[in-house]
C-alpha positions in Angstrom: 52.1 198.8 121.7 53.7 202.1 122.4 53.9 205.1 120.2 57.4 204.9 120.7 58.1 201.6 119.8 55.9 202.1 116.6 58.2 205.3 115.6 61.3 203.2 115.4 59.3 201.0 113.0 60.0 201.3 109.3 57.1 202.3 106.9 56.9 198.3 105.7 56.6 197.0 109.6 53.9 199.8 110.1 51.9 198.5 107.2 52.3 194.8 108.5 51.4 196.0 111.9 48.2 197.8 110.4 47.3 194.7 108.8 47.4 192.4 111.7 45.6 195.1 113.7 42.7 195.3 111.0 42.4 191.2 111.3 42.1 191.6 115.2 39.5 194.0 114.7 37.6 192.2 112.5 37.8 189.0 114.9 36.6 191.2 117.6 33.9 192.3 115.9 32.7 189.0 114.9 32.9 188.0 118.5 30.8 190.9 119.4 28.2 190.2 116.9 28.0 186.4 118.3 27.8 187.6 121.8 31.1 185.8 122.6 33.3 189.3 123.3 33.2 189.5 127.1 35.9 192.4 127.4 34.4 195.2 125.2 37.5 197.5 125.8 39.4 195.2 123.4 37.6 196.8 120.2 38.3 200.3 121.5 41.9 199.6 121.9 42.2 198.0 118.5 40.4 200.8 117.1 42.9 203.3 118.8 45.9 201.1 117.6 44.8 201.3 114.0 44.3 204.9 114.1 47.9 205.5 115.8 49.2 203.3 113.1 47.7 205.0 110.3 48.8 208.4 111.8 52.3 207.0 111.9 52.2 206.1 108.2 50.7 209.2 106.9 53.3 211.2 109.0 56.0 209.2 107.3 54.7 209.8 103.8 54.4 213.3 104.4 58.2 213.6 106.0 59.3 211.8 103.0 57.7 213.9 100.5 59.0 217.0 101.8 62.4 216.1 102.1 
């Protein structure tokens, strides 16, 4: 998901997106542990997606507290 698409989402939608990304990351880690993961770049993209969403959540919280 693009950063521009994420910026348009509300804080609740971002939290749901974060939960789905965390579940996906867990599944990918389990696949990697059992030697079933063939594309290791999926782990990296999941990790970066989680970081991107967490950054936006934090920015929205900081924006809400300053106003």
